[in-house]
DRENDO-1510 file (C-alpha; in Angstrom, 1 decimal, always signed):
<recs>
REC; n; res; u; v; w
REC; 1; ILE; +16.8; -8.1; -25.5 .
REC; 2; ASP; +15.3; -4.1; -25.2 .
REC; 3; MET; +13.5; -2.7; -28.4 .
REC; 4; MET; +12.6; +0.8; -28.4 .
REC; 5; PHE; +10.7; +2.5; -31.3 .
REC; 6; SER; +9.8; +6.6; -31.3 .
REC; 7; ASP; +8.7; +9.0; -33.7 .
REC; 8; ALA; +8.6; +12.0; -32.6 .
REC; 9; ASP; +7.2; +14.4; -34.8 .
REC; 10; HIS; +8.4; +12.5; -38.1 .
REC; 11; VAL; +11.9; +12.4; -36.2 .
REC; 12; LYS; +11.8; +8.8; -36.6 .
REC; 13; ASN; +14.3; +6.4; -34.3 .
REC; 14; HIS; +14.4; +2.6; -32.9 .
REC; 15; TYR; +16.7; +2.4; -30.7 .
REC; 16; ILE; +17.9; -1.8; -29.8 .
REC; 17; ASP; +19.7; -2.6; -26.3 .
REC; 18; PHE; +21.6; -5.5; -24.9 .
REC; 19; LEU; +20.4; -5.3; -21.1 .
REC; 20; PRO; +22.2; -8.2; -19.3 .
REC; 21; ALA; +22.3; -9.5; -15.9 .
REC; 22; LEU; +24.8; -11.5; -13.9 .
REC; 23; ALA; +24.3; -12.9; -10.2 .
REC; 24; LEU; +26.8; -15.1; -8.3 .
REC; 25; ALA; +26.7; -16.3; -4.9 .
REC; 26; TYR; +29.5; -17.9; -2.9 .
REC; 27; ASN; +28.1; -20.1; +0.7 .
REC; 28; PHE; +30.3; -20.5; +2.9 .
REC; 29; ASN; +28.6; -21.8; +5.3 .
REC; 30; GLN; +24.6; -21.8; +5.9 .
REC; 31; LYS; +25.0; -18.4; +8.5 .
REC; 32; HIS; +27.5; -16.6; +5.4 .
REC; 33; SER; +27.3; -15.9; +2.4 .
REC; 34; LEU; +29.1; -13.3; -0.2 .
REC; 35; ASN; +26.5; -12.1; -2.8 .
REC; 36; PHE; +27.9; -10.7; -6.4 .
REC; 37; SER; +24.6; -8.9; -9.2 .
REC; 38; TYR; +25.5; -6.5; -12.3 .
REC; 39; SER; +22.9; -5.1; -14.8 .
REC; 40; ARG; +22.4; -2.6; -17.0 .
REC; 41; SER; +18.9; -0.8; -17.6 .
REC; 42; ARG; +17.8; +1.6; -20.2 .
REC; 43; PHE; +15.7; +4.9; -19.6 .
REC; 44; SER; +13.5; +6.5; -22.2 .
REC; 45; PRO; +13.4; +10.0; -22.7 .
REC; 46; SER; +9.4; +11.7; -22.3 .
REC; 47; ALA; +6.7; +12.7; -24.1 .
REC; 48; ALA; +8.0; +15.9; -23.1 .
REC; 49; GLN; +11.5; +15.4; -23.6 .
REC; 50; LEU; +10.9; +14.8; -27.3 .
REC; 51; ASN; +8.2; +17.4; -28.4 .
REC; 52; PRO; +9.8; +20.7; -30.3 .
REC; 53; ARG; +7.5; +22.4; -29.8 .
REC; 54; ASN; +7.9; +25.4; -27.2 .
REC; 55; THR; +5.2; +24.3; -24.4 .
REC; 56; SER; +5.4; +28.0; -22.5 .
REC; 57; SER; +2.9; +30.3; -22.4 .
REC; 58; ASP; +6.2; +33.4; -20.9 .
REC; 59; SER; +7.7; +35.7; -23.7 .
REC; 60; LEU; +10.9; +35.8; -22.5 .
REC; 61; PHE; +11.3; +32.2; -21.8 .
REC; 62; ILE; +10.8; +28.6; -24.4 .
REC; 63; GLN; +10.3; +25.2; -22.9 .
REC; 64; GLN; +11.2; +22.7; -25.6 .
REC; 65; GLY; +12.1; +19.3; -26.2 .
REC; 66; ASN; +14.7; +17.9; -28.4 .
REC; 67; PRO; +13.0; +14.7; -30.2 .
REC; 68; PHE; +17.2; +13.0; -31.3 .
REC; 69; LEU; +17.0; +12.5; -27.7 .
REC; 70; THR; +18.7; +9.1; -27.3 .
REC; 71; PRO; +18.1; +7.0; -23.7 .
REC; 72; ASN; +19.9; +6.9; -21.0 .
REC; 73; LEU; +21.9; +3.9; -20.5 .
REC; 74; GLN; +23.1; +2.6; -16.7 .
REC; 75; GLU; +24.9; -0.4; -15.2 .
REC; 76; ASN; +24.7; -0.7; -11.8 .
REC; 77; PHE; +27.0; -4.0; -9.6 .
REC; 78; ARG; +26.6; -4.5; -6.2 .
REC; 79; LEU; +28.1; -6.8; -3.4 .
REC; 80; SER; +26.5; -7.5; -0.2 .
REC; 81; TYR; +27.4; -10.0; +2.8 .
REC; 82; ILE; +24.6; -12.0; +3.9 .
REC; 83; PHE; +24.4; -12.7; +7.5 .
REC; 84; ASN; +21.3; -15.0; +8.3 .
REC; 85; TYR; +21.0; -17.0; +11.7 .
REC; 86; LYS; +17.7; -18.2; +13.4 .
REC; 87; LYS; +15.7; -14.8; +13.7 .
REC; 88; LEU; +18.2; -12.8; +12.4 .
REC; 89; TYR; +19.4; -10.9; +9.1 .
REC; 90; ILE; +21.8; -8.4; +8.3 .
REC; 91; GLU; +23.5; -7.0; +5.0 .
REC; 92; PRO; +25.9; -5.5; +4.7 .
REC; 93; PHE; +26.0; -3.8; +1.0 .
REC; 94; VAL; +27.9; -1.6; -1.9 .
REC; 95; ASN; +26.4; -0.4; -4.9 .
REC; 96; TYR; +28.1; +1.2; -8.0 .
REC; 97; TYR; +26.5; +3.1; -10.9 .
REC; 98; TYR; +27.5; +4.3; -13.6 .
REC; 99; SER; +24.9; +5.8; -16.5 .
REC; 100; SER; +26.2; +7.4; -19.8 .
REC; 101; ASP; +24.5; +9.5; -22.3 .
REC; 102; LEU; +22.7; +11.8; -19.6 .
REC; 103; ILE; +19.3; +13.5; -21.1 .
REC; 104; SER; +21.0; +17.1; -19.2 .
REC; 105; GLU; +18.7; +19.6; -19.2 .
REC; 106; ILE; +20.9; +22.9; -21.7 .
REC; 107; GLY; +19.8; +26.6; -22.1 .
REC; 108; THR; +20.8; +29.6; -23.9 .
REC; 109; MET; +19.8; +33.2; -24.4 .
REC; 110; LYS; +18.9; +35.1; -27.5 .
REC; 111; ASP; +17.7; +38.7; -27.6 .
REC; 112; ASN; +16.7; +38.7; -24.1 .
REC; 113; ILE; +14.2; +35.0; -24.9 .
REC; 114; TYR; +15.6; +32.1; -22.3 .
REC; 115; THR; +15.2; +28.5; -24.5 .
REC; 116; ASN; +15.3; +25.4; -22.4 .
REC; 117; THR; +15.7; +22.2; -24.1 .
REC; 118; TYR; +17.3; +18.8; -23.4 .
REC; 119; GLU; +20.6; +17.1; -24.6 .
REC; 120; ASN; +22.3; +13.8; -23.8 .
REC; 121; PHE; +26.3; +15.2; -22.7 .
REC; 122; LEU; +27.2; +13.6; -19.8 .
REC; 123; CYS; +27.7; +11.0; -16.8 .
REC; 124; ALA; +27.2; +10.0; -13.6 .
REC; 125; ASN; +29.4; +8.2; -10.7 .
REC; 126; ILE; +26.5; +6.7; -8.0 .
REC; 127; LEU; +28.7; +5.1; -5.0 .
REC; 128; GLN; +26.1; +3.7; -2.5 .
REC; 129; THR; +26.7; +1.7; +0.4 .
REC; 130; GLY; +24.0; +0.5; +3.9 .
REC; 131; ALA; +23.1; -2.0; +5.7 .
REC; 132; THR; +19.3; -4.0; +6.0 .
REC; 133; VAL; +18.7; -5.6; +9.1 .
REC; 134; ARG; +15.1; -7.6; +9.9 .
REC; 135; TYR; +14.4; -9.8; +12.9 .
REC; 136; ASN; +11.2; -12.6; +12.9 .
REC; 137; LEU; +9.2; -12.4; +15.2 .
REC; 138; PRO; +6.0; -14.9; +16.4 .
REC; 139; PHE; +4.0; -12.5; +14.7 .
REC; 140; GLY; +5.4; -11.2; +12.1 .
REC; 141; ASN; +9.0; -8.9; +11.1 .
REC; 142; ILE; +10.6; -5.8; +11.2 .
REC; 143; ASN; +13.7; -4.9; +9.1 .
REC; 144; ILE; +15.4; -1.3; +9.4 .
REC; 145; SER; +17.9; -0.2; +6.4 .
REC; 146; ALA; +19.6; +3.2; +6.0 .
REC; 147; SER; +22.3; +4.0; +3.5 .
REC; 148; TYR; +25.1; +6.1; +2.6 .
REC; 149; LYS; +24.5; +7.6; -1.2 .
REC; 150; LYS; +26.7; +9.8; -3.1 .
REC; 151; ARG; +26.9; +11.0; -7.3 .
REC; 152; TYR; +30.1; +12.5; -9.1 .
REC; 153; GLN; +29.1; +14.6; -11.9 .
REC; 154; LYS; +31.6; +16.8; -14.2 .
REC; 155; ASN; +30.4; +20.9; -12.9 .
REC; 156; MET; +28.4; +19.1; -10.4 .
REC; 157; ALA; +26.9; +22.1; -8.5 .
REC; 158; PHE; +26.1; +20.2; -5.5 .
REC; 159; SER; +28.0; +18.0; -3.1 .
REC; 160; GLY; +26.1; +14.9; -4.1 .
REC; 161; ASP; +25.6; +13.5; -0.8 .
REC; 162; THR; +22.4; +11.9; +0.7 .
REC; 163; TRP; +21.4; +9.8; +3.1 .
REC; 164; SER; +18.5; +7.8; +3.5 .
REC; 165; ALA; +16.8; +5.5; +6.3 .
REC; 166; ASN; +14.0; +3.4; +6.3 .
REC; 167; ALA; +11.1; +1.4; +8.5 .
REC; 168; PHE; +9.3; -1.8; +7.3 .
REC; 169; GLY; +7.4; -4.1; +10.6 .
REC; 170; TYR; +4.8; -6.4; +9.1 .
REC; 171; PHE; +2.0; -7.8; +12.2 .
REC; 172; TYR; -0.6; -10.4; +12.3 .
REC; 173; TYR; -2.8; -12.3; +14.1 .
REC; 174; LYS; -5.8; -13.7; +12.9 .
REC; 175; LYS; -7.8; -12.5; +10.7 .
REC; 176; LEU; -5.6; -9.2; +11.3 .
REC; 177; SER; -3.0; -7.7; +10.0 .
REC; 178; LEU; -0.8; -4.3; +10.1 .
REC; 179; MET; +1.7; -2.5; +7.7 .
REC; 180; LEU; +4.4; +0.1; +9.1 .
REC; 181; ASN; +6.1; +2.1; +6.7 .
REC; 182; LEU; +8.9; +4.9; +7.2 .
REC; 183; SER; +10.9; +6.0; +5.4 .
REC; 184; TYR; +13.9; +9.3; +4.5 .
REC; 185; GLU; +15.6; +10.5; +1.4 .
REC; 186; THR; +17.7; +14.2; +2.5 .
REC; 187; ALA; +18.1; +15.0; -1.5 .
REC; 188; SER; +18.1; +14.1; -4.8 .
REC; 189; TYR; +20.2; +15.2; -7.0 .
REC; 190; ASN; +21.1; +16.0; -11.3 .
REC; 191; LEU; +23.6; +18.8; -12.6 .
REC; 192; THR; +22.3; +21.9; -11.6 .
REC; 193; GLN; +19.1; +20.9; -9.4 .
REC; 194; LYS; +19.0; +19.3; -5.8 .
REC; 195; THR; +15.9; +18.5; -4.7 .
REC; 196; GLU; +14.7; +18.5; -1.1 .
REC; 197; GLY; +13.8; +14.7; +0.1 .
REC; 198; THR; +10.1; +14.4; +2.4 .
REC; 199; PRO; +9.8; +12.0; +5.1 .
REC; 200; TYR; +7.1; +9.3; +4.1 .
REC; 201; SER; +4.8; +7.3; +5.9 .
REC; 202; ASN; +2.1; +4.8; +5.2 .
REC; 203; VAL; +0.4; +2.9; +7.6 .
REC; 204; THR; -2.1; -0.4; +6.0 .
REC; 205; PHE; -4.5; -2.2; +8.3 .
REC; 206; ALA; -6.2; -4.9; +6.7 .
REC; 207; TRP; -9.2; -7.8; +7.7 .
REC; 208; THR; -9.3; -11.2; +6.6 .
REC; 209; LEU; -13.1; -12.1; +5.8 .
REC; 210; PRO; -15.0; -15.0; +4.9 .
REC; 211; LYS; -15.2; -15.8; +1.0 .
REC; 212; GLY; -11.6; -13.8; +0.6 .
REC; 213; TRP; -13.2; -10.9; +0.6 .
REC; 214; GLN; -10.5; -8.4; +2.7 .
REC; 215; LEU; -10.6; -5.0; +4.7 .
REC; 216; LYS; -8.3; -2.3; +4.2 .
REC; 217; LEU; -7.3; +1.2; +5.4 .
REC; 218; ILE; -4.6; +2.8; +4.4 .
REC; 219; SER; -3.5; +5.8; +5.7 .
REC; 220; GLN; -0.7; +7.8; +3.9 .
REC; 221; TYR; +2.1; +10.4; +5.4 .
REC; 222; TYR; +0.3; +10.1; +8.9 .
REC; 223; LEU; +3.7; +11.6; +10.2 .
REC; 224; TYR; +3.7; +15.0; +7.0 .
REC; 225; SER; +1.4; +18.0; +6.5 .
</recs>
């Protein structure tokens, strides 16, 4: 049970939601298994989305929040098959998300002045499928995953197609370790906006020193400028 209490410009709201989670697994043998999970999540409006005062400095554009917004709820269903044999791990999966009471932007025009605010009035269905492959090495492991996601939403201005990939490697030798992470998602969407993805890269070099100390060198976005 999750509870939230808000007071935005003297508009008081309280929300009490039941957020269950369920996980089931069936093992055919030591190599093969089938897994199903369900969970519900809640995403509360931000302070900016609740603020009813105009935050724009443009005389022809008004940007204001809505203190009567309610949280967005998301149902998540996941089905996966796992093959685990010696050093190899493979997991193809299917995810289905249902989001209700989405906090969506809405605009109106009056006397040549455009007002932008937020309301709860939309829902979205998101279907994702992909696979993860991991291989364990004597000195670490390599993990690669890829997926395709489709967002279905009424009156959506874009296709809602998203491809993503991630590669992660962890390697160690005595007191030295190296972590490499590369990921990329083509785009993300809401009803009226498409945001192009940006490649992400991270490398972390660690050296374990005496008495529990550790020296780390970290670099991010080294493959993107």
